[in-house]
C-alpha positions in Angstrom: 44.2 -27.2 -176.7 42.6 -29.9 -178.6 39.1 -28.3 -177.4 40.3 -25.0 -178.8 41.3 -26.7 -182.3 37.9 -28.4 -182.4 36.0 -25.1 -181.7 38.2 -23.5 -184.2 37.3 -26.2 -187.1 33.6 -26.1 -186.1 33.6 -22.3 -186.4 35.3 -22.2 -189.8 32.9 -25.0 -191.0 29.9 -23.0 -189.8 31.3 -19.8 -191.5 31.5 -21.5 -194.9 28.1 -23.1 -194.4 26.6 -19.5 -193.8 28.5 -18.1 -196.8 27.1 -20.9 -198.8 23.6 -19.6 -198.2 24.4 -16.1 -199.9 25.9 -18.2 -203.0 22.6 -20.4 -202.9 20.5 -17.2 -203.0 22.8 -15.7 -205.9 22.3 -18.8 -207.8 18.4 -19.1 -207.2 18.1 -15.6 -208.1 20.0 -16.0 -211.3 18.2 -19.1 -212.2 14.7 -17.7 -211.7 15.7 -14.5 -213.6 17.0 -16.5 -216.4 13.9 -18.8 -216.3 11.5 -15.8 -216.3 13.2 -14.2 -219.3 13.2 -17.5 -221.1 9.4 -17.8 -220.3 8.5 -14.4 -221.4 10.6 -14.4 -224.7 9.9 -18.3 -225.5 6.4 -19.9 -224.4 4.7 -16.5 -223.6 5.3 -15.5 -227.1 6.7 -12.0 -226.6 9.2 -12.4 -229.6 10.0 -9.0 -230.5 10.6 -5.7 -228.6 7.3 -3.9 -227.9 5.1 -7.2 -227.7 2.8 -7.1 -224.7 0.4 -9.4 -222.7 -2.1 -8.0 -220.5 -2.1 -9.6 -217.0 -3.9 -7.4 -214.6 -5.1 -3.7 -215.0 -1.9 -2.3 -213.3 0.3 -5.2 -214.8 1.5 -6.2 -218.2 4.3 -8.3 -219.6 6.0 -5.9 -222.0 9.0 -7.0 -223.9 11.8 -4.1 -223.9 15.5 -4.3 -224.7 17.6 -2.3 -222.1 20.8 -1.1 -223.6 21.8 0.9 -220.4 21.8 0.2 -216.8 19.3 1.2 -214.2 16.7 3.8 -215.5 18.2 3.5 -219.0 21.4 5.3 -217.7 24.6 4.9 -219.6 23.2 3.2 -223.0 25.6 1.2 -224.7 24.9 2.1 -228.3 28.0 0.6 -229.7 29.9 -2.7 -229.3 32.7 -0.9 -227.6 30.2 0.9 -225.0 28.4 -2.4 -224.7 31.7 -4.5 -223.6 32.8 -1.5 -221.5 29.2 -1.9 -219.8 29.8 -5.6 -219.2 33.5 -5.2 -217.8 32.0 -2.4 -215.3 29.0 -4.5 -214.3 31.4 -7.6 -214.0 33.7 -5.6 -211.7 30.7 -4.6 -209.5 29.6 -8.3 -209.4 33.0 -9.4 -208.3 33.1 -6.8 -205.6 30.0 -8.2 -204.5 31.3 -11.5 -204.4 34.4 -10.4 -202.3 32.1 -8.6 -200.1 30.0 -11.7 -199.4 33.4 -13.4 -198.4 34.3 -10.6 -196.0 30.9 -9.7 -194.6 30.4 -11.2 -191.1 26.7 -10.5 -190.8 24.4 -13.2 -192.4 21.6 -10.9 -193.2 23.7 -8.7 -195.2 25.4 -11.8 -197.0 21.9 -12.7 -198.1 21.0 -9.3 -199.6 24.4 -9.3 -201.4 23.7 -12.7 -202.7 20.4 -11.2 -204.4 22.4 -8.1 -205.8 25.1 -10.8 -207.0 22.5 -13.1 -208.7 20.6 -10.2 -210.4 24.0 -8.8 -211.7 25.3 -11.9 -213.2 21.7 -12.4 -214.7 21.8 -9.1 -216.5 25.4 -9.5 -217.5 24.8 -12.7 -219.3 22.0 -11.1 -221.2 24.3 -8.2 -222.3 26.8 -10.7 -223.1 24.5 -13.0 -225.3 22.1 -10.7 -226.7 23.8 -7.1 -226.6 20.9 -5.9 -224.2 19.0 -6.8 -221.1 15.6 -8.3 -221.5 12.9 -6.4 -219.4 9.4 -7.4 -219.2 7.5 -6.5 -215.9 5.2 -3.4 -216.5 3.8 -2.2 -213.5 1.5 0.9 -214.1 -1.5 2.8 -212.8 -3.1 4.1 -215.8 -0.5 5.9 -217.9 1.6 6.4 -214.7 4.6 4.0 -214.3 6.5 4.2 -210.9 9.3 2.3 -212.5 10.5 1.6 -215.9 9.9 -1.8 -217.4 12.2 -4.3 -215.3 13.1 -7.9 -214.8 13.6 -10.4 -211.8 17.2 -9.5 -211.7 16.5 -6.0 -211.4 14.0 -6.3 -208.7 16.5 -8.6 -206.7 19.3 -6.0 -207.1 16.8 -3.3 -206.0 15.3 -5.4 -203.0 19.0 -6.5 -202.0 20.3 -2.9 -202.0 17.1 -1.7 -199.8 17.8 -4.6 -197.2 21.4 -3.4 -197.1 20.4 0.2 -196.6 17.9 -0.5 -194.2 20.1 -2.9 -192.1 23.1 -0.2 -192.4 20.9 2.4 -190.9 18.5 0.7 -188.7 20.3 -2.5 -187.4 24.0 -2.0 -187.5 24.0 0.3 -184.6 22.4 -2.3 -182.4 24.4 -5.4 -181.2 22.8 -8.4 -182.2 25.0 -11.2 -181.1 22.9 -13.8 -182.9 23.7 -12.1 -186.0 27.4 -12.7 -185.9 27.6 -16.1 -183.9 29.0 -18.0 -187.0 30.5 -15.2 -188.8 
């Protein structure tokens, strides 16, 4: 049974390493988000809300202060609302962390890491500043397919899309490689 014990130890070690990738993705997402916000509000010079820098005919850096969540919903116009929003989003981030720890599929864990890192980046803004700094302004003339967003928002959105695609298109197919080191 010594062989079985060695196999169990190897599997546990491999599981921890695979989960570590999700936390690495979360950490990198958080770091890139915070560096992007620092660069836009510091060296790039978008010092106050509404400041703008032209980049391309379809893209500007435009500083906005988001008091709500996605699409400006649930605006936190008071301190009580701000801290309630921090608590709710922190609970969601905590649930992402638990999901990462329980999720057997590597691809889903990576997507969850993107969501977690983005959520923590936006939570930190809301705690420090009372709002989330958004700056990426994609537009086609006056048409804007998205509100002004930031790197954390993009990571959250991409992570959710990956989870949905995998849930609807991949989960039904058995891929033994995906679960080897769950």
